[in-house]
C-alpha positions as CSV (number, residue, x, y, z in Angstrom):
1,M,10.6,2.9,27.8
2,L,9.8,2.3,24.1
3,Q,11.6,-0.3,22.6
4,S,14.1,0.8,20.0
5,N,14.7,-2.4,18.1
6,R,13.0,-2.8,14.6
7,L,9.7,-4.7,13.9
8,Y,11.0,-7.1,11.7
9,F,7.6,-8.4,11.1
10,I,6.9,-5.1,9.0
11,D,9.6,-6.3,6.6
12,A,8.4,-9.6,6.5
13,V,4.7,-8.0,5.8
14,R,6.5,-5.6,3.0
15,A,8.1,-8.7,1.5
16,F,5.1,-10.6,1.0
17,A,3.0,-7.7,-0.8
18,I,6.2,-6.9,-3.1
19,L,6.6,-10.8,-4.2
20,M,2.4,-11.1,-4.4
21,M,2.4,-7.7,-6.6
22,L,5.2,-9.0,-8.6
23,Q,3.8,-12.4,-9.7
24,G,0.4,-10.6,-9.5
25,H,1.3,-8.1,-12.1
26,F,3.3,-10.9,-14.5
27,I,0.4,-13.3,-14.5
28,D,-2.7,-10.6,-14.7
29,T,-0.9,-8.9,-17.4
30,L,0.4,-11.7,-19.9
31,I,-2.1,-14.9,-19.0
32,D,-4.2,-15.4,-22.1
33,P,-7.9,-14.4,-21.3
34,V,-9.3,-17.7,-22.1
35,Y,-7.7,-19.4,-18.6
36,R,-9.0,-16.7,-16.5
37,D,-11.9,-19.2,-15.2
38,S,-13.7,-18.2,-12.3
39,T,-14.7,-21.6,-11.6
40,N,-11.2,-22.9,-11.2
41,I,-10.4,-23.0,-7.6
42,V,-6.5,-22.3,-8.0
43,Y,-7.3,-19.4,-10.2
44,N,-9.7,-18.4,-7.7
45,V,-7.3,-18.9,-4.7
46,W,-4.8,-16.6,-6.8
47,S,-6.9,-14.0,-7.5
48,Y,-7.9,-13.8,-3.8
49,F,-4.8,-13.3,-2.3
50,R,-3.9,-11.0,-5.2
51,G,-6.0,-8.7,-4.0
52,I,-4.6,-8.9,-0.8
53,T,-1.4,-7.1,-2.0
54,A,-2.5,-3.3,-1.8
55,P,-4.4,-3.1,1.3
56,T,-1.3,-4.8,2.7
57,F,0.9,-2.1,1.3
58,F,-1.0,0.8,2.3
59,T,-1.8,-0.5,6.1
60,I,2.1,-1.5,6.4
61,S,3.0,2.0,5.1
62,G,0.7,4.0,7.8
63,L,2.0,1.9,10.2
64,V,5.6,2.2,10.1
65,F,5.8,5.9,9.0
66,T,3.6,7.0,11.7
67,Y,5.2,4.1,14.2
68,L,8.6,6.2,13.5
69,L,7.0,9.8,13.8
70,L,5.6,8.8,17.3
71,R,9.0,7.4,18.5
72,A,10.7,10.7,17.1
73,H,8.2,12.9,18.8
74,S,8.6,10.9,22.4
75,K,12.3,12.0,22.1
76,N,11.2,15.7,21.0
77,D,13.0,15.3,17.9
78,D,10.0,14.7,15.5
79,Q,11.1,17.7,13.2
80,P,13.5,16.0,10.9
81,R,11.0,13.2,10.4
82,I,8.4,15.7,9.6
83,R,10.4,17.2,6.9
84,K,11.3,13.5,5.7
85,G,7.8,12.7,5.6
86,F,6.6,15.6,3.2
87,F,9.7,15.2,0.9
88,R,9.4,11.3,0.9
89,G,5.6,11.8,-0.1
90,L,6.4,13.9,-2.5
91,L,9.4,12.2,-4.0
92,L,6.9,9.1,-4.1
93,I,4.6,10.7,-6.1
94,G,7.3,12.0,-8.3
95,I,8.4,8.6,-8.8
96,G,4.8,7.3,-9.6
97,Y,4.5,9.9,-12.4
98,S,7.9,9.3,-14.0
99,L,7.1,5.7,-14.4
100,R,4.6,7.1,-17.1
101,I,7.1,8.5,-19.1
102,N,7.3,7.7,-22.5
103,L,10.5,9.5,-23.6
104,I,10.0,8.2,-27.3
105,S,6.3,9.7,-27.4
106,W,7.7,12.7,-25.9
107,L,10.4,13.4,-28.1
108,S,8.5,12.8,-31.3
109,G,6.2,15.5,-30.0
110,S,3.2,13.5,-28.9
111,F,2.3,13.5,-25.3
112,S,-0.5,11.6,-23.7
113,S,-2.9,12.1,-20.5
114,Y,-1.8,8.7,-19.7
115,F,1.0,10.5,-17.8
116,F,-1.5,11.8,-15.2
117,V,-2.8,8.3,-14.1
118,I,-2.7,7.7,-10.6
119,D,-1.2,4.3,-9.1
120,V,0.1,3.1,-6.0
121,L,3.1,5.1,-5.6
122,Q,1.1,8.5,-5.9
123,C,-1.6,7.2,-3.5
124,I,1.0,6.2,-0.8
125,G,3.0,9.4,-1.1
126,L,-0.2,11.6,-0.6
127,S,-1.4,9.3,2.3
128,L,1.9,10.1,3.8
129,I,1.7,13.5,3.3
130,I,-1.8,13.4,5.0
131,L,-0.7,11.6,8.1
132,V,2.2,13.8,8.5
133,S,-0.3,16.7,8.5
134,L,-2.5,15.0,11.0
135,H,0.4,14.3,13.4
136,I,1.4,18.1,13.5
137,L,-2.2,18.7,14.4
138,F,-2.6,16.4,17.0
139,K,0.7,15.0,18.4
140,Y,0.4,16.9,21.8
141,Y,-3.4,14.7,22.1
142,S,-2.0,11.4,21.7
143,Y,-5.8,9.4,22.2
144,I,-7.4,12.1,19.9
145,F,-4.8,11.2,17.5
146,S,-5.8,7.5,17.9
147,I,-9.6,8.2,17.6
148,I,-9.3,10.3,14.3
149,L,-7.1,8.0,12.7
150,F,-9.7,5.2,13.4
151,A,-12.8,7.3,12.5
152,L,-11.2,8.3,9.4
153,G,-10.7,4.8,8.4
154,C,-14.0,4.0,8.9
155,L,-15.3,6.9,6.8
156,C,-13.5,6.0,4.4
157,F,-14.7,2.5,4.1
158,V,-18.4,3.0,4.9
159,S,-18.6,6.1,2.5
160,E,-17.6,4.1,-0.5
161,P,-20.7,3.7,-2.5
162,L,-21.1,7.7,-2.5
163,Y,-17.6,7.8,-4.7
164,R,-17.6,4.1,-5.9
165,D,-18.7,6.0,-9.6
166,L,-17.4,9.5,-9.2
167,V,-17.3,11.5,-12.3
168,I,-15.5,15.0,-11.9
169,D,-15.4,17.3,-14.9
170,N,-15.3,20.6,-13.5
171,L,-11.4,20.2,-12.1
172,P,-8.0,19.8,-13.7
173,L,-7.3,16.3,-14.8
174,P,-4.1,15.6,-12.4
175,I,-6.2,16.6,-9.7
176,A,-9.6,15.0,-10.8
177,N,-7.6,11.8,-11.3
178,Y,-6.8,11.5,-7.3
179,M,-10.5,11.0,-6.8
180,T,-11.9,9.3,-10.1
181,K,-11.1,6.4,-12.0
182,I,-13.0,7.3,-15.1
183,N,-10.1,8.9,-16.6
184,G,-7.8,5.4,-16.2
185,S,-6.4,5.7,-12.5
186,I,-5.5,2.3,-11.2
187,F,-5.6,3.9,-7.6
188,T,-7.6,6.6,-5.9
189,I,-7.0,8.5,-2.4
190,L,-10.1,7.1,-1.2
191,P,-10.9,4.6,-0.2
192,W,-7.1,3.4,0.0
193,F,-6.4,6.1,2.5
194,G,-8.2,4.2,4.9
195,Y,-5.8,1.3,4.6
196,S,-3.0,4.2,5.9
197,A,-5.1,5.4,8.3
198,F,-5.9,2.0,9.8
199,G,-2.1,1.1,9.4
200,A,-1.5,4.6,11.5
201,F,-4.0,3.5,14.0
202,I,-2.1,0.3,14.8
203,S,1.0,1.9,15.0
204,T,-0.2,4.2,17.9
205,V,-1.3,1.1,19.7
206,F,2.2,-0.4,19.2
207,F,3.8,3.0,20.6
208,R,2.0,2.8,24.0
209,H,2.0,-1.1,24.7
210,V,4.9,-2.3,22.9
211,H,7.1,-2.3,25.5
212,R,4.6,-4.1,27.8
213,N,5.2,-7.8,29.1
214,R,3.3,-10.2,26.6
215,F,2.2,-7.5,24.5
216,K,3.2,-9.6,21.4
217,L,1.0,-12.5,22.3
218,Y,-1.9,-10.3,23.2
219,T,-1.3,-8.2,19.6
220,V,-1.0,-11.5,17.6
221,I,-4.1,-13.2,19.4
222,M,-6.3,-9.9,18.7
223,F,-4.9,-9.6,14.9
224,F,-6.6,-13.5,14.2
225,I,-9.7,-12.3,16.6
226,V,-10.2,-9.2,14.5
227,G,-9.3,-10.3,11.3
228,Y,-11.7,-13.2,11.6
229,F,-14.2,-10.9,12.5
230,L,-14.0,-8.4,9.8
231,I,-13.6,-11.0,7.2
232,N,-16.8,-13.2,8.2
233,Y,-19.0,-10.6,10.2
234,S,-18.4,-7.1,9.3
235,S,-21.0,-7.1,6.3
236,W,-23.1,-8.4,9.4
237,L,-22.0,-5.5,11.6
238,L,-22.9,-3.1,8.7
239,L,-26.9,-4.3,8.5
240,K,-27.1,-4.4,12.5
241,L,-25.7,-0.7,12.4
242,H,-28.3,0.2,9.5
243,S,-31.4,-1.6,11.6
244,M,-30.3,0.3,14.6
245,T,-29.9,3.9,12.7
246,S,-31.8,3.3,9.3
247,I,-28.7,5.0,8.0
248,E,-29.0,3.8,4.0
249,L,-25.0,4.1,3.6
250,L,-24.7,1.2,5.7
251,K,-26.7,-1.0,4.0
252,L,-25.3,0.0,0.9
253,S,-21.7,-0.4,2.1
254,A,-22.7,-3.9,3.6
255,S,-23.9,-5.0,0.1
256,Y,-20.4,-4.7,-1.5
257,N,-18.1,-4.9,1.2
258,Y,-14.8,-5.7,0.1
259,L,-12.7,-3.2,2.1
260,F,-13.4,-4.2,5.5
261,T,-13.0,-7.7,4.2
262,R,-9.6,-7.3,3.0
263,L,-8.7,-5.7,6.1
264,G,-9.3,-8.5,7.9
265,N,-7.0,-10.3,5.4
266,V,-4.4,-7.8,6.4
267,L,-4.7,-8.1,10.1
268,V,-4.4,-12.0,9.8
269,L,-1.5,-11.5,7.7
270,F,0.2,-9.3,10.3
271,G,-0.8,-11.8,13.2
272,L,1.0,-14.3,11.2
273,F,4.2,-12.7,10.3
274,Y,4.3,-11.3,14.0
275,A,3.9,-14.4,15.5
276,L,6.9,-15.7,13.3
277,E,9.0,-12.7,13.6
278,R,11.6,-14.3,15.2
279,F,12.5,-16.7,12.5
280,L,12.5,-13.7,10.3
281,K,15.6,-11.5,11.4
282,Q,18.0,-11.3,9.0
283,S,16.2,-13.4,6.8
284,I,16.3,-13.2,2.7
285,I,12.2,-12.0,3.2
286,A,13.2,-9.2,5.7
287,R,16.1,-8.1,3.3
288,I,13.4,-8.2,0.2
289,G,11.0,-6.2,2.7
290,E,13.7,-3.4,2.7
291,K,13.8,-3.0,-1.4
292,T,10.5,-2.6,-2.0
293,L,10.8,0.7,-3.8
294,S,13.7,-0.6,-5.8
295,I,11.4,-3.6,-6.7
296,Y,8.7,-1.8,-7.8
297,V,10.3,0.6,-9.9
298,I,12.4,-2.3,-11.9
299,H,9.5,-4.4,-12.4
300,F,7.3,-1.4,-13.6
301,I,10.4,-0.7,-16.2
302,I,10.5,-4.5,-17.0
303,L,7.0,-5.4,-17.4
304,F,5.2,-2.2,-18.5
305,G,8.2,-0.7,-20.4
306,S,8.2,2.7,-18.2
307,F,10.5,5.4,-20.2
308,T,10.5,3.4,-24.0
309,S,7.4,1.5,-23.8
310,Y,9.3,-1.6,-24.4
311,G,8.3,-3.8,-21.9
312,L,7.0,-7.8,-21.9
313,K,3.7,-6.2,-22.0
314,R,4.3,-4.9,-25.5
315,F,5.4,-8.5,-26.9
316,L,3.6,-11.4,-24.7
317,N,0.4,-9.1,-23.6
318,Q,-2.2,-12.2,-22.7
319,T,-0.5,-15.0,-24.8
320,L,0.9,-17.3,-22.1
321,N,-0.5,-20.5,-21.1
322,P,-0.8,-21.2,-17.4
323,T,2.4,-23.4,-17.6
324,E,4.2,-20.6,-19.2
325,V,2.8,-17.9,-17.0
326,I,3.8,-19.5,-13.7
327,L,7.2,-20.3,-14.9
328,G,7.7,-17.1,-16.3
329,A,6.2,-15.4,-13.2
330,I,8.9,-17.3,-10.8
331,L,11.8,-16.4,-13.2
332,F,10.5,-12.8,-13.2
333,V,10.6,-12.3,-9.5
334,I,13.8,-14.1,-9.4
335,V,15.3,-11.7,-11.9
336,V,13.7,-8.4,-10.2
337,C,15.2,-9.3,-6.8
338,F,18.6,-10.0,-8.2
339,I,18.8,-6.9,-9.8
340,S,17.4,-4.8,-6.9
341,F,20.2,-6.5,-4.7
342,H,22.9,-6.3,-6.6
343,Y,22.7,-3.4,-9.0
344,A,19.8,-1.2,-8.4
345,K,20.5,1.7,-6.0
346,T,17.0,3.1,-6.2
347,N,16.5,3.1,-2.3
348,T,19.8,4.9,-1.6
349,F,19.2,7.6,-4.4
350,V,15.4,8.5,-3.3
351,Y,17.1,8.7,0.2
352,N,20.1,10.5,-0.6
353,I,17.9,13.2,-2.6
354,N,15.3,13.8,0.5
355,R,18.1,14.2,3.2
356,K,19.8,16.5,0.6
357,L,16.8,18.5,0.0
358,I,16.1,18.6,3.7
359,N,19.3,19.8,4.5
360,R,18.7,22.6,2.1
361,F,15.3,23.7,3.4
362,K,17.2,23.7,6.7
363,N,19.6,25.9,5.7
C-alpha cells in the first residue's frame, strides 16, 4: 500500500530553492557591477549555487504535482486533482502576469509590452497544464507515461541548440514570448519544461516503489550517483553518442551542456535533503517550503516594485558593495519570510479561488 505521509524532503527542497532565489535576486539586482569578479572564489560559488535555483523549482514542481495526480488516480479519484491542476496552472500564469502590472503607468494611459514578459510562474503554470494533459492521455499506461516523461526531458535538453537563439516574428507577442527571449522573457517553456518532465518521471518511480523496504536508502544512493554522473560525465556521454550516431545535435548539446549538469546538481540536492528528511519534519525549513508562492509574490513586490514600480531596485539598483549587499540580503530574507508567515495569505487566497472555480465547473 502506498504511503500516505507527506514527503517532507520536498518542502525542504522548496525552502532551499526559495531562499536561494531571495538572496540571489537581491544580490544580483543591487550589487555594484564592479564587484562581479569571476576570479573571486566566493563570487563563483555564489553564482554557481544561484544557478541551481530555477532547475530545482521546476523539477520539484513536476515531482510533487505528478505524484499527487498518480496517488489520486490510484484511488480512482483523480478528476478533482485534474481540475485543480488546470486551474492552478492558469492561476500561476495569471499571477505571473499580474506581478508585471504597473498601475501608475496604466492609469496614466501608458501600456508597456513588459507586461507580456514571461517569468518563472508562467512557465511553471504552463508546465503543470502540460503534465495534467499527459496524465489524462496516459494514466492507464503507467510505464509508457514514465518513458514519455523521460524522453520529453531528454528531448528538451538535447535540442536546446536548435532554439537557443530562436527569433519568432509571425506569432502574437504574448505567445511568442513563451518560446523566445528576444523580447525580454526571463524564462521560456523550452528548455524549462524539461526539468518538470524529469521531476514528473521521478514521481512515477516514487509512486511505484516508495512503500518498499529500503526504498529511501537506495533512492538516496541513486540520487547521488546519477547526480554525480550528470555533473561530471553527461557531456562525455553526449559526445560518445555523437561518435556512434554522427548526430551533430548531440555534439552541439555537449559543447554547452548546462542543462544536464544542473539536473545533476538538483539530484544531489534531492539526495541530501531526502537523507536528512527525518530531521526536517515540522521544522521551520519545512514551513518555509509550504509558503513559496507567498514568498515569491512578496519578494517581487518589495524588490521589483510590482503594481507601483516603487521597489528597492528603483532606489538601490547596482549601488551596494559586498558588505552592504550581504547584510541587506539577510535582512531581506528575514523580512519577506516574516511577512509571509504572519500577514500574507497568498497561498490560502489562491487555493480558495481554485476551489471556488472548480466547484462552479462541477455545478
